[in-house]
C-alpha positions in Angstrom: 241.7 243.2 159.5 241.2 240.8 162.0 240.4 237.6 160.6 239.6 234.6 163.1 239.5 230.9 163.7 235.8 230.3 163.8 234.4 233.3 162.0 231.5 232.6 159.4 232.5 233.7 155.8 229.8 234.6 153.2 230.6 235.7 149.9 229.7 239.1 148.1 226.0 237.8 147.5 225.6 237.1 151.4 225.7 232.9 150.8 227.2 231.6 153.7 230.2 229.6 153.0 231.1 228.1 156.3 233.3 228.6 159.3 237.5 229.9 158.8 239.0 226.4 159.7 242.7 227.5 159.7 244.9 230.6 159.1 248.1 230.5 157.4 250.6 233.6 158.4 254.1 234.3 157.2 256.1 232.8 160.2 258.4 235.9 160.0 256.1 238.7 160.2 252.9 237.4 161.5 251.2 238.6 158.0 247.9 236.8 157.0 248.7 234.8 154.0 245.3 232.9 153.4 242.9 231.3 155.3 240.8 228.2 154.7 237.1 227.9 154.9 235.5 224.7 155.8 232.7 223.4 154.0 230.7 220.2 154.5 230.5 217.9 151.8 232.6 220.2 149.4 235.8 221.2 148.7 237.5 223.6 151.3 238.0 227.0 149.8 241.4 228.6 149.9 240.9 232.5 150.4 243.5 235.2 149.9 242.9 238.2 152.2 242.7 240.3 149.1 239.4 238.7 148.6 237.9 240.1 151.9 235.8 243.5 152.0 235.0 243.8 155.6 235.6 241.3 159.0 234.5 241.4 162.4 235.4 239.2 165.0 232.5 236.6 164.3 231.9 237.2 160.7 234.1 237.6 157.2 232.6 239.1 153.9 234.2 238.6 151.2 234.1 240.8 147.5 234.1 237.7 145.8 231.1 235.3 144.8 231.4 231.8 145.7 231.7 230.9 141.7 234.8 233.3 141.4 236.1 231.4 144.1 235.3 228.0 142.2 236.7 229.0 139.1 240.7 230.3 140.2 
């Protein structure tokens, strides 16, 4: 799965959450550990690759809802 900086993220219900603003990788392996979704006027979301159902060059679709992410 290739998640890219700037890709638009949407939750499982299709709601737009914002763009990928940062990618955190394991420096030894290069494995993606987490990415951050920048949200205007709201707290940023820290998301695990395990929450992703599919990703294209410009879009990331999650398996979880915004409410599920906010309640972690």
